[in-house]
N, C-alpha and C positions, 0 to 999 in steps of 0.2 A: 713732247715733245718728252720730257723727264720722266715721269707716269709712268714712259714706253718702254725708257730704258730700265728702269726697274722692275719692271718687272721680269729681263732681261739677264741685268746683272749691273753690279752690286759690289763696293769694295765693304772691306771685312777688315777691321784695322788693317795695316801697315803694311802688311805685303801676302793680300787673301782678299785672292775674285769670289765671291759664290756667285752662279749662274743657273737662273732657272728660277727662284725664287717666288719671284713673285707672278711665277703663271697662274692664272683661275683656271681651277683644275676645272671648268668642262672641257679647257684645250688639250689636255695632257684625255681627254675620253676616245673622243675621233680618230680616223685614220687622216698623216692632215699634218705638212713642213710647213713649217715656223724655221722665218731664220731674221733676225737684225745686228742691226752691223752694215760699217764700224759705226761701232759705235769709246767714245773716251769717260777712259778711266781709266783713275791718274799713273796704271799704269805701259797706257798705251793706248794705243788704238784693240778693241776685239773685238770679232763678228763670229753671229752666235749662229748653228741653228738646230731645230729640231724637228728629230720627224720622228711622230708617231704614226704603231705601227698592233695589229690588232696582242701580234707579242710579248712587246719590246717596244723602249720608246733608246731612239740611240741621239745622241745631245752630244756635238763639237763645237767647237770655238779654233780659230784660230789666231794670234793676235801678232802685235807686232812693240816686242814691249821694252822700257827707256835701259831694261837695265836684263836682268836675269827672270824669265819667266815669274808669273808672283803661281802661289795654291794659287791652288781651282780648285772646288769643291762644286757641284752641282747639284746641289735641293731645289727635288720637283716637290708641287701640295702634299703634301698625301703621302709623299714615297722619304723611307733613307735618304738620309746628303753622305754620298758618297763623295769620298778626296781623290782627285786625281793622281797621279803620279807621277813623278817628272821626267815634263818631258812631251808626257801623251796631254793627243788632243777632243781623246775622244773617244766616248761611253755610253757601254748599250747598260739601259734597264730593263728587268724581264718582264714583264706584268701578267697577276696571277688574282684572279678575279677586279680585272676595272682599275690592281693598285698596280707598281711594282714593288720590284722581294729583294731586288738589290746589286 
């Protein structure tokens, strides 16, 4: 179960969560919807949804944070790492030839 959790979410330092960095690349190559959670984190439970489409990958999350929301990075395998804006709960990553462009 911990391995599955780390595919979708992991803590990075004292104030940051990284989403999706452990997903197998093949999971991002075919249209599908993946979801996980609520998963425990040191910031509070978080639920994550990844919707893979032909032109884009949408990553959404919602958390029940213990304090102000942590910084959130989305780092799909083989794609650029993107930091969400404060208060943002969804990022759409455009794909180009099977890989996202950011």
